[in-house]
N, C-alpha and C positions, 0 to 999 in steps of 0.2 A: 541463332541465339544472338543474344543481345548483352553487349558488356559496358558499363558505365565506368569510363575511366577518367579518376580526378588526379591531374599531374600538370606539372609544368610545359610549357610550350616554346619554341624556337623557331625563328622564321628561317636562319640557317644553319642546317647541320640535323641531327637525331639525337634527343634527347626527352625523356619525359614521356608525353602524348606523342612529340615528333618521332619519337622511336618507338612508340609502342601502336600506334593505330595503323598503320600500313602493314606490319605482319599480320594484325590480328585480320583487316580487312581481305587480305589475300589467303587466309585461310578461311574466308568464308563467315566471317562472325559481320553483326554490325553493330558498331563502335559509336556511344554517346560519350564525345570527349569533351570534358568540363578542366577547362585550364585555371591553374593557380597563378601562373606568371606567364607574361609575355616576351621573351626577350630576344633579342637580335641575334643571339647566340648563346651555346653555353657558357659557362663560367670559367672552363679550362682554358680560354684565351685570356684570362687575366681581367677582362672588364666584359659588359654587355649594356646596351641600353635596353629600355623598355620598363613598362610597369608591372608592378606585383600588385594582384588583386586583392582590396579588403575580404577579409571572411565573410562579411554580410553579402558581398557581392556574389562570390562563389556560392552561397547558400542560396542567393535569389535564383541563380540559374538552376539549380536543383529541384528548388521549389515548382520553378516553370514547368520542368519536364514531370514532375508530379501532376501538375495542374492537367497535363496532355491525358493522365490515367491511362498511363503506360509501364509504370512501375512493375504492374504483376508479371510483365513479359521479359523482364531483367533477370539475366541468370547470375549474373556476376559482377560484383563491384572489384575495380582493380585501384590501388593508389600505390604511389611511389615518393617520391621526394616531397615533402610538405613544407619547407622554407619557413614555418611557424607554428606554434602546437595550436593557435587557434584554429588555422586550416585542418590539423588534424582532429579536432572537435566538430568539423563541419563535414568532414568525412565520415567520422563515425554516426553521426546525425543521418549522413544518408542512407548507410549500410542498415541502419535500424528502420528507416522509411521503406526501403527496397523488401528489406524482410517482412515487414509488416502486410506487406502487399502479396510478397510471395518469400514463406518462409523457408523453402528451401534452396534461395539464393546463396552464394557462395560469396566471400570476401579474400580476396587474393592482396596480401598486403606486402610491399617489395619494401623492409624496413631501412630504407636507406638513412646511415647517420655516417659513415666513413669507412677506411680501408686501411688494410696493413700498410704502413710507410706513410700514412699520411695522419691519422688519426682521425679525430672528429672532425667533421667541415660544415654542422649544421649549428642551430642557434641553439643557446642553451635552453633547455627544456624539452627538445625534442628528444633527446635519446629516452630521458624516462618517459614520455608519453609513449613512445613505441614499446617500451618494455610493458609499462603498466597497465596500458588499454589499449593500443592497436593491435598489438600482436594477440594478447588474449581473446580480441574479438573476431580474429580472424579464422579463416578454413585452412587456407595454404599461405605460408611465408615462405620467404624467398632470400635469407640473410647471406653474406658472404662472411667467410672467416671471420674476420674481425669484429662485424656485427654477431655474430654467432657467441662470440668470447664475452660479448656485455652484456648482451641479452641473457646468460646462462651465471655469469662470473667465472666460469670455467676457463680454463687455457687448452682449447682442441689442438695437441700436436701430431696423435697418431691416431690411427682407424677408431680404437678402441675409445680413445676419449673425445673425439668428435662423436659417435653415435651417442657415448652417455650424454653429450652435450645436445644433442638433438633430441634425444629425449626428455629431457630436460626443459626445453622449449615446447614438444608435444604436450606432457604436463600441463603447460598455460594454457591451453585451449586447442591450438590448431591439430588438424586432422593430418597434414600433409607438411612437411619440410623438405625445401631444396635448399642446400648449402652449395654456392658458388665460387669460383675462383678459390678452389681449396687446394693448398701446398701442405702436404704431410711430411714430418719428419723420415716416416717409415716408406715414404711413396716415392716414386721417380722423380729426380731433381729436373729432369726436362719435360715434364709434363705437367698438366694441370688439370683438375679433377672436379666435376660435380656428383654428388650425392643426393639421391632423393630418399626419403623417409615416410612411410605410411604404417598403420597397424598391420599392413599385411608384409612388410619387411624393409629391408634397405638394398639400395641397388647403388652401384658406384662405375662412371664411367669416366676413362682418364684419354686426353687428347694431346697433342703436341702442342707446348707451350712458345707461342709466336710472338716476334719480337715486335707489338704493336703496343702503344699507349694511347686509349681512345675512352672519349666518354659515350654514354648511352648503350652500352653492350649489355649493362645488368637490367636496364628498362627494358629491351628487347627481352631480353633471358625470360625477366617475369611474364611478359604478355605471351610470350611463346609456351611457357609451361603451362600456366591456365588455359589458354586456349587447346592445348594437346590434351591437358588431363580432363578440361569440359568435356571433350569429343568422345574420349575413350574409358575415362576413369580408370586409366594403368599408368601408377606412377611409373614403371620401367619404361612402355612405351613413352610416355610423356618425356622422361628424360633423355631416352635416345634422340628422339626427334628435335629437343631442343638443343641438347648438346650439340648435334650434327649441323644442323643450321647455324647456331651462332658461329660455330668453325670454319662455315663456309662464307660467313659475313666479313669475320677476321681476316680469311684468305685474299679475298677481293680487296679489302682495304689496304691490307699490306703491298699486294700487289699494285695500287693504285698510289702507292704512296701519301697517303693523306689520312689526316687524325679525323676524319668523319665517317663512321662506320658506315660501308655501302650496302644499305639493305635493297634500294631499289636494284644496283648492278647483281645484286645476289637473290632478286626475288624469285626466282625458278626453286632455288634450294629451302625456300621459305614454303612454297606450296607442296613441293615435293622433294623433302629431306632425304639426302643419300645415307646410305649406311655402310660406314667404314670403320666405326669403333664399338669395340664389344660392351654391352652394359654385364657387370659381373654383380651377383647377387650377394652380397657380403653379409647377410643375415635373415 
């Protein structure tokens, strides 16, 4: 299978395409990475060097791929941090182009906007673009709890309200919603959860909360979930394999004492996810 992944890139570390491409390849997918920025490192360090690519340059790269007459072989488009709303327009144009050649192609949108405790960290206009244009065009979306709240205008605090918020997102257009980094008032305080919902039901997975503060785990999560869902079309299995892999990566990261997620060190868990945590059907 082939995935067109339009995201940022860094030389050092793992965020954006630098977090998504390797896991996808390790799972046997062919990736067509299109970069929107190329920085020395992620911005969690407070500074970075490198260029932000103009939207027209990103569009030109995608146009060149189309000229190779391969878009009919593209199974999915993946997007994450956009940087600017103009890049978002290029991404949606790319989705339209792929679907013109391949009507059943999937679009997985990781609606990167902000997080609990930090608020929004994207440029003005991006949240509205995500809510009004990107999410409605997507097949799969992977918001965190903060982004779920913004997309719906609801405040998800317990399982019932989280499910209600997810239903509101699905009513916007997406077939499948994966909520990451979920902390509920009625959930265990020492654990963190992922919730995956489709028309077939809703599944919850809980794992221990590790004392790590990293960038890029969400980018890897979106890529892994897309890959496993494409391969099996099972939301429950995709949730299980994604959460197990991400937990393994974070375990290795904690053990290494670094702020860069240890994708390479944990690659065996990417290729063959362990089964340690139960998936619970909650609806």
